Each structure stands twice: as structure tokens, then as C-alpha cells.
N, C-alpha and C positions, 0 to 999 in steps of 0.2 A: 522480531518481537523478543527473542531471548535476551538480546543485549539490553533492551530497554527494561525488561523485567529485572535484570541484574541491577541496573541503576536504581530503579524504584525500590527494590528490596534493600539495597545497601544504604540508601538515603532515607529509608523509612517513610516513603511516600505512598499514600493510599490511592489507588488508581481504579477508575472505571474503564474496563476494556470493552471495545465495540468492534465487531468484525464487519467488514464491508459486505460480506455475503448476506448478512441479515437484512440488508436494505435492497436486496433484489425484489422485484415486483412479484415474481412467480416462483413457486417451489419447483422441484426437479421435474415432476410429471407435467405440471402446468407449462413449464418452459418448453418441453418437447412439443406439446400441443401448439404453443404460440409460434414456435419456429415452423412447424408444419403449416399452420394457417398463413404465416407470412409468405412461405414459398408458394402456397396455392394462389395467392394474389399477386405473385410476381416480385415479391420483396425478398431478395437473396442476401440481404445485409443485416437482418435482424440479429442482434447479439446482446450478450450480457454487458457489453461496454457502453451501450447507448441509453438514452433517457427512457425509451419505451419499455425497457426491461428492468428499470430501477426506480427507486423511490427517492429522487433527488430532493423534492420538496420536504419530505419527512426527515431526510438526513440534515438538510439545512436547519430545519426546526429544532432538531436535537442539539446541534452545535449552538444555536442561538439561545435556546432555553437553558442549556447547561451553563453557558457563560453568564446568564442572568441569575439563575437560581441554584445551580449545582445539581439539577435533576434533569429529567427528560424521559421520553418513551423509547424503550429498546426491546429487542427480542433476539433469539439465537437461531442460526441456521444449523440444523443437525446433519453433518456431512456423512456420517457412517453409523453402523450399528452401535459402536461403543458410545458415541455421543447421544444417540437416540434412546438407548436403553433406560437411563434414569427418568426420562419423560414419558415412557410408554408410547412412543411415537415411531413412525417409520423414518428411516434415513431419507434425506432430501426434503424434509419438511421444516416448517418454522414453529417455534414455540409461540405462545400467545404474547402479545405486547404487555409490557409491565413498566412501572416507574423505576428509574435508577434509585439506588439508595442515596440519601442526601448527605452522606458524611465522607465523600471522596475529595481528594485534593486536585486531581487532574482527570481529564477524559483522554484516553489513548485510542485513536481510531486507526485500524490497519485494514486497508482495502484499496480499491481502484479509483475511488472518487472523492478523496479527502480534500482535493483542491479544485474540484470541478466548477466551472463558470459557464453558464448558458445565458440565453436571453431572459430566462425567468428565475434562475437561482444563482447565488454566489456563495457556494459552500466555503470557498477559500477565504472569503472575507470574515468568516466567523471563527477561523482557526488562529491560534496565537503562534504556533510553530509548525511550519509545513515542511515535511521531509520527503524527498523523492528518492526511491531506490529502484534502479532499473538497469538491466543488462542492455548492451547493444542489441539491435533487432535480430541479427542472425543467431546470437547466443540465446535470446529469448525463445526463438523458434526451436532451437536444438533442445532446450529444456522442456518445452511443451511436448514435442514429439516423444522424447524419452519418457516423460511422466505419463502421458495419455496412453502410450502403448504398453507400458509396464503395469500401471495401476488400474487403468480402465479397460484394457484389452482392445483398444482401438487399432485399426490399421493405419499405416502411414498415409494412405490416401484419404481416410476419414479425417485425420488430424489436419492435413493440408486443406481440405475443404472448409474446416472450421476457421483456420487462419485466414483464408480468403474471404469468408463470410464476415469476419470481424473487422476486416481492414478499414472500411469507411468509418466505423465508429472509433476504431483505434486512432485514426488520423484526426478525427474531429473532436473526440472527447477525452482521450487518454494523453496523447502527446502534448496538447496545450497546457495541461496541468503543470508540467515541469517548468513552465515560464512563471508560475505563481509560487513555486516552492522557495523556501529560505535556503535550504541546503539540498543539493542533489548528489547522490552516490551512483556512479555508473561503472559497471564492471566491463572491461574490455579485454577479450582474450588476446594472447600473444601467440596463438597457434592458428592454423588455417581453418576458418569457418566459412569459406567462400560458398559452399553448397551445404546449407544446414540440413537439407532433406536426406542426405546420405551419411551424415555424421554418425559414428558408432558410439562415441563417448562424449559426455559433457565436459568441456574444459574445466579443470579444477581451479581453485582459488590461486594456487601457486603458478598456474599457467595464465594468469590474468593480471592486469593492472587496474587500479581503482582510481577513477577520476572524481575528485570532490570539489564541487563548485559552490561558492557562497554568493548568494544574490547581493548581499551588502557586506563587503569585507571589512567595514569599519568596526573596530573593536575586537577583531579576530587576532589572536596571538600567533601569527604564522611562524615566527622563529621557534617558539616553543613546540608547536606541532611538528615542524620539520625535524627538530632535535629528538622528538619522541618516536616518530615514525621513520624507522631506519630505511635508508635508500629512497626516501621521498624527495620530491623537488617541486618547484612551482612552474607551471607551464604558462600561466597568465596571472595578472595581479590578484585575481579572486579564485584561483584554481590550484589545488594540490594534486599531485600524482604520486601514488605509493603502491607497493606490492599488494596484490589482491588479498593475500593472507592477513593483511593488517586491518581488515574492515572492522572487526569487532573492537580492536583497540582504538581505531580512529573514531568510531562512534562514541565510545566511552569518553574519550578526551574532549570531543567537540560538544557532546550533548549534555554531559553532567552539569557543567556550569549554566548552560541555557535553561535546563529544567529547573535547577535550583532557583534561578532568577524568576521563573514563572511562579513557583511556589511562594517565594518571598512576596511577589506582587499580589498574589491571591490572598495571602495572609494579611497583608496591609489593607487590602480592600475589605476583608472580613472585619478587621479591627475598627474600621470607620463606620460600619453598619450598627 
């Protein structure tokens, strides 16, 4: 998010920010109950990744209505005491639904389901620019283990149980989204992550390579990107590989012109109204 905030600030773009957590179906306490109820009926794969725990229809409606009117219904998920204090609510709860201000240039969604497609919804079809950011799976597990143990006080066994419980939804609802994205950024460690469950440290950006894949390479100035991203190379006609520490620069170079084109198109549409 920080990289995109820099782009928006530098280019003077007024953005409506939406967090994916705000479209979970259950607050923190309700989710614990829902997981326990699922276990009681023999469902050991209920997770935040799947449709039962999320408001996919409402997310699709937000994208659709924003594209048509520049507004839509949103709320916030209050993660901790600091976020909850201004609202006088408990952490792990939602703020009431409200209408977005109608004077923004773009809607920026950051979350797990911005390109989800199911039998009943097509969120991806309502997004103008779909960006995937994902580590390889072992690195993702190392990061989750480190975060949940350090921040939430979970045991390694408890985190492993969560990973296993989420796996069906991860395969069915998270992975397919990266086939709908316009640009994917995947971080690949160059150190041994063979057993993520015993890793003591998260591989750093300097211990990683960054794989950047373009769904449609037409119009992408690859010679320019290669010249600006030192030590980068192309592994396929639509794929750049560069050092992991270049992620921020790569995003700035790739997405600034794309975002400006989106704003120009929106301004042209407004002028015709």
C-alpha cells in the first residue's frame, strides 16, 4: 500500500481506500463461533479465504456501483485498540456501513479477493487494474508462522492447524485469482525454505528475487524497465526477474503510467457527462 500511496500523493490523485478485511462476513468473536460451529458439524476447512466467511456479493456491488457513480457502501474493520478508539468500539469489530464520498478519482482495494470469480460473482470483471502480490507458498507460511507467533502469541502447532484448515479455500478461491490479474509480483527466496515450519528467520528482500509477470505484454516498455532495474533480466516474453529489493522501484515504474491512464480515462468520461 505504501508504494501506491506515494504514487497517489505525488500525482495528486484523490483515492478511496478499501480494506479487504472490511468485507469479511463475521467480526472476530463471530468468526471464532462460526469456526467452532463448522468443526462441530464436521467441516474442518471453514476459513476467511472462502465465500461462507466473506461478503463477495457486496464487494462486487461496491466495485460495480463505484464504476458507475463514484460511490458505494463501505465500512472499516477495526484491527486493534488504536484503530478502535476513535469509534468507541472494541477491536475486532466493524464500523457501520456508510456511503463513500463522491469526489474521489480512484478506488484502491487491498485484500484477498479483489479478483475473485465464482459461480455467482465476478469481482475481477469490475476492476480496471488487477495486481497480484504473493510470495511463494513456503515463504508465505514462514511469514504467517513468524507473525502469528510474535503478534498473536500462537503456538507453531496452532498456526499449522490454521494453514491446513485454510488449504481447500486457498486452492479454490485464492490461487485462481492470479490467473485474472494484469500484473503479478511474486517474491522467491534464494535461501533454503524447504521446511518452513522450522525456519527461524523470514528471508529478507535482499535474499529474494522478484518475478514480475504481465498478462498482456503489449505496450510494456521492457527495455526501459530492464535499464532502470539493475541486474534484472527477462525469463519469458512477458516476465521480468529482478532483485527483491527493487520491488518498490519496479512498482513505481510500472504502475505510475498505468494509474495516470486510468485517471485520464475517468476524466474523459466525466467530461462527456
